N, C-alpha and C positions, 0 to 999 in steps of 0.2 A: 796299178792305178785303174780305177773304174771310170768308165766314160759316162758322163751325164748328158742328157739330151739338152739341146740348145733352145728348145721351144716348150711351151707349156702344154701339158697333155690334158688338163682339165677343160671341160667345155661348160658353157653357161647352162644352168639347169632350166629346163623348160617350165618346170613348176614355179621357179622363182620369177621367171620372165612373165608368166601369166599372172602371178600375184601382183607384180608391179603394174602391169597394164590394167587389171581390174581395179586396183587401188586408185590409179589415176582417173579411170572412168568414174568411179564412185565419187571422188573428190570434185570432178567437173560437174557431175549431176547435182551433188549437194550444193555447190556454189551457185549453180544456175537456179535451183529451187529457192535458195535464200534471197537471191537478187529479185526473183519474181515476186516473192512474198513482200519484200520491202516496197517494190513498185506498186503492188496492189494496195498496200496500206497508204502510200502517198497519194494514190489516185483517189481514195476515199476521203483523205484529209483536205484535198484541194477542191474548190468549187468546180462544178461541171463546165462552167463557162471557159475555164482554162483549156479544157480538152476540145471544146467545140469551136474555138476561135480559129477561123481559117488562116492559113499561112499565106501571106502576100507573096506573089511571085512577080518577076519582071525586074526591070532595072531599078537601081536605088533612086529614092526621091531626092532630087537636088533642087537648089534654089534656081528660079528662072532667071533672076537678074541679081547676082551676088554683089556686083559693084554698086548698083543702085541701093540695095538693101544696106550695105555698109555705110554709104553716105547718109542715108536716112537715120540709121542708128547713131552715127557720130553726131549728126545735127541734134537729135533728140537728147543725147547725153550732154552735149555742150549747152543746150538750152536749159537743162535742169541744173547744171553747174552754175549758171549765171542767173538763176531766178530764185525767188523765195516762195515757200508754200508749206502746207501742212503735210507731214508724214503720218502722224497719228494725233488728231485733234484732242481726243479724250486723254491721251497720255502726255499732251503738251510737248510734242516732238515736231520740230520744223526742220526744213532744209533751207539753208541760206546760200546766197552767192558765195562762191569760193573765196573771193577777195575779202568779203565781209567776215567770213568765218575765220580766215587766217588773221585778220586784224583783231577780232575779238579774242582769239587765242593768245596773241601777243600781249594784249592789254590785261586779260584776266588770268593767264597762265593755264596750265593743264587742270582739268577738274579733279577733285579728290576721288579716291577710290570709293565705289558704291553709289556715286551720283551719276545720273544719266547724262 
């Protein structure tokens, strides 16, 4: 019976290793070049103001008095819900107090499709 070796005797070819490394390098360079070309095209397509706008640094802008702002907003929304006025005078669109709008809806029913 012949004895066979328990390990592989072949080694990695230096030529194949160099070919893989150079191929990878070529792929990286081509990809980088393609990305650069796309960015140059996008830069020409966008107005210069986009690139000249300074980036704001520092802490985020927050409301100085969020509770007061919320109360004011709620009061303004409630006032509009309970008042009447024009939304679009030329288009004959008004806003009504919510109670009156609900009463009209009960009396007239839902509007037909296609009518404002």
